C-alpha positions as CSV (number, residue, x, y, z in Angstrom):
1,M,-44.0,76.2,-82.3
2,L,-41.2,76.2,-84.9
3,I,-37.7,75.8,-83.7
4,P,-34.5,75.9,-85.8
5,A,-33.2,72.4,-86.5
6,R,-29.7,73.5,-85.4
7,M,-30.8,73.7,-81.8
8,S,-29.7,71.0,-79.4
9,E,-32.3,69.2,-77.4
10,A,-31.3,71.1,-74.3
11,E,-31.5,74.4,-76.1
12,E,-34.9,73.4,-77.5
13,Q,-36.3,72.5,-74.1
14,R,-35.0,75.7,-72.6
15,W,-36.5,77.8,-75.5
16,V,-39.8,76.0,-75.2
17,G,-39.9,76.8,-71.5
18,V,-39.1,80.5,-72.2
19,M,-41.9,80.7,-74.8
20,L,-44.4,78.8,-72.6
21,D,-43.7,81.3,-69.7
22,K,-44.3,84.2,-72.1
23,L,-47.6,82.7,-73.2
24,A,-48.6,82.2,-69.6
25,A,-47.7,85.8,-68.8
26,Q,-49.7,87.1,-71.7
27,E,-52.7,84.9,-70.7
28,S,-52.5,86.2,-67.1
29,K,-52.6,89.8,-68.3
30,R,-56.3,89.3,-68.8
31,L,-57.3,90.2,-65.3
32,L,-59.7,88.0,-63.5
33,G,-62.6,89.7,-61.7
34,D,-63.7,88.6,-58.2
35,A,-66.4,86.3,-59.7
36,E,-63.8,84.6,-62.0
37,L,-61.4,84.4,-59.1
38,A,-64.0,82.6,-57.0
39,E,-64.8,80.3,-59.9
40,R,-61.1,79.5,-60.3
41,A,-60.8,78.8,-56.5
42,G,-63.7,76.3,-56.8
43,M,-62.0,74.5,-59.7
44,L,-58.7,74.3,-57.9
45,S,-60.4,73.0,-54.7
46,E,-62.1,70.3,-56.8
47,Q,-58.9,69.4,-58.6
48,Y,-56.5,69.3,-55.7
49,F,-58.6,69.0,-52.5
50,Q,-61.6,66.9,-53.7
51,G,-63.8,70.0,-53.3
52,R,-63.3,70.1,-49.5
53,A,-62.1,73.7,-49.4
54,R,-65.2,75.8,-49.8
55,P,-64.6,79.5,-49.4
56,T,-67.6,81.8,-48.8
57,S,-65.9,84.7,-50.7
58,V,-62.8,85.1,-52.8
59,R,-61.7,88.6,-53.8
60,W,-58.9,91.0,-54.8
61,V,-57.9,93.6,-52.2
62,T,-55.6,96.6,-52.5
63,N,-54.6,96.8,-48.8
64,Q,-52.2,93.8,-48.8
65,N,-48.8,95.1,-49.7
66,T,-46.7,92.7,-47.7
67,R,-48.7,89.5,-48.1
68,W,-49.8,87.7,-51.3
69,G,-53.0,86.5,-49.8
70,S,-54.9,85.9,-46.6
71,C,-57.6,83.7,-45.3
72,T,-60.0,83.8,-42.4
73,P,-61.0,80.2,-41.9
74,A,-63.8,81.1,-39.4
75,E,-65.5,83.2,-42.1
76,G,-64.3,81.2,-45.1
77,S,-63.1,84.3,-46.8
78,I,-60.0,84.5,-49.0
79,R,-58.4,87.7,-50.1
80,L,-55.6,88.0,-52.7
81,S,-53.3,91.0,-53.1
82,H,-53.9,93.1,-56.2
83,R,-50.1,92.8,-56.8
84,L,-50.7,89.3,-58.1
85,Q,-52.7,90.6,-61.0
86,G,-50.8,90.2,-64.2
87,M,-48.5,87.5,-62.8
88,P,-48.5,84.1,-64.5
89,E,-51.6,82.0,-63.9
90,Y,-49.7,79.2,-62.1
91,V,-48.5,81.8,-59.5
92,V,-52.1,83.0,-58.9
93,D,-53.2,79.4,-58.7
94,Y,-50.6,78.6,-56.1
95,V,-51.6,81.5,-53.9
96,L,-55.2,80.6,-54.2
97,L,-54.4,77.0,-53.3
98,H,-52.3,78.2,-50.4
99,E,-55.3,80.1,-49.0
100,L,-57.7,77.3,-49.8
101,A,-55.5,74.9,-47.9
102,H,-55.9,77.2,-44.8
103,L,-59.6,76.5,-44.9
104,L,-58.6,72.9,-44.2
105,V,-55.5,73.4,-42.1
106,P,-55.1,76.7,-40.3
107,G,-51.4,76.8,-39.7
108,H,-48.3,76.1,-41.8
109,G,-47.3,72.7,-40.3
110,P,-46.4,69.5,-42.2
111,R,-50.1,68.6,-42.8
112,F,-50.6,72.0,-44.5
113,W,-47.5,71.6,-46.8
114,R,-48.6,68.0,-47.7
115,L,-51.8,69.4,-49.1
116,L,-49.8,71.8,-51.3
117,D,-47.6,69.0,-52.5
118,A,-50.5,68.0,-54.7
119,Y,-49.9,71.1,-56.9
120,P,-47.0,70.4,-59.2
121,R,-45.9,74.0,-59.6
122,T,-45.7,74.9,-55.9
123,E,-41.9,75.2,-55.8
124,R,-41.8,77.1,-59.1
125,A,-44.5,79.6,-57.9
126,R,-42.8,80.1,-54.6
127,G,-39.5,80.8,-56.4
128,Y,-41.2,83.3,-58.7
129,L,-42.7,85.1,-55.7
130,E,-39.4,85.1,-53.9
131,G,-37.8,86.6,-57.0
132,V,-40.4,89.4,-57.0
133,V,-39.7,90.2,-53.4
134,A,-36.0,90.1,-54.0
135,A,-36.3,92.4,-57.0
136,E,-38.4,94.9,-55.0
137,R,-35.6,95.1,-52.4
138,L,-32.9,96.0,-55.0
139,P,-31.9,99.6,-55.3
140,H,-33.3,101.3,-58.4
141,L,-31.0,100.9,-61.3
142,P,-29.7,104.1,-62.9
143,A,-31.3,105.1,-66.2
144,A,-29.7,103.6,-69.3
145,R,-26.9,105.6,-70.8
146,S,-28.3,105.5,-74.3
147,E,-31.7,106.6,-75.3
148,Q,-31.5,104.5,-78.4
149,P,-34.0,101.6,-78.4
150,D,-32.7,98.1,-78.5
151,T,-33.6,96.9,-82.0
152,R,-32.2,93.4,-81.7
153,S,-34.8,90.8,-82.2
154,E,-35.3,88.3,-79.4
155,Q,-33.2,85.2,-80.0
156,P,-32.6,82.2,-77.8
157,D,-29.5,82.5,-75.6
158,T,-27.3,79.7,-77.0
159,R,-24.5,80.3,-74.5
160,G,-24.3,77.5,-71.9
161,D,-25.3,78.2,-68.4
């Protein structure tokens, strides 16, 4: 990645984060099928739970509009909402790990959350999902006044936060 020399270290770090998020979003646009989703769950179980969480099935479903995922520990089945498709990979991974953790610990007690502490992007993914939920609750914004397209090229925001 090329970055203008005039950027401060803080601006550079922020811009790199923005670009990495964009790359992750582009990568996640390639939709995983059920077989790939199950494979991903297996990899995550190995990496974070020493392979102890072994689902019998992992699949996308279209009937979950208020939940991101669900798990039936007695059957070993995991279902993820189709609404996750197209979200960044780290968000899908978090939801998969959340449901995999339920195969090991059914409830949401301290032991459950300690399992998820192993995933370094837990808080970021939860924040992303909370943002999606909050955005869905906003009233629809009125149409833009101008029909002219925005022709400005994307530049880093150099104003301080």
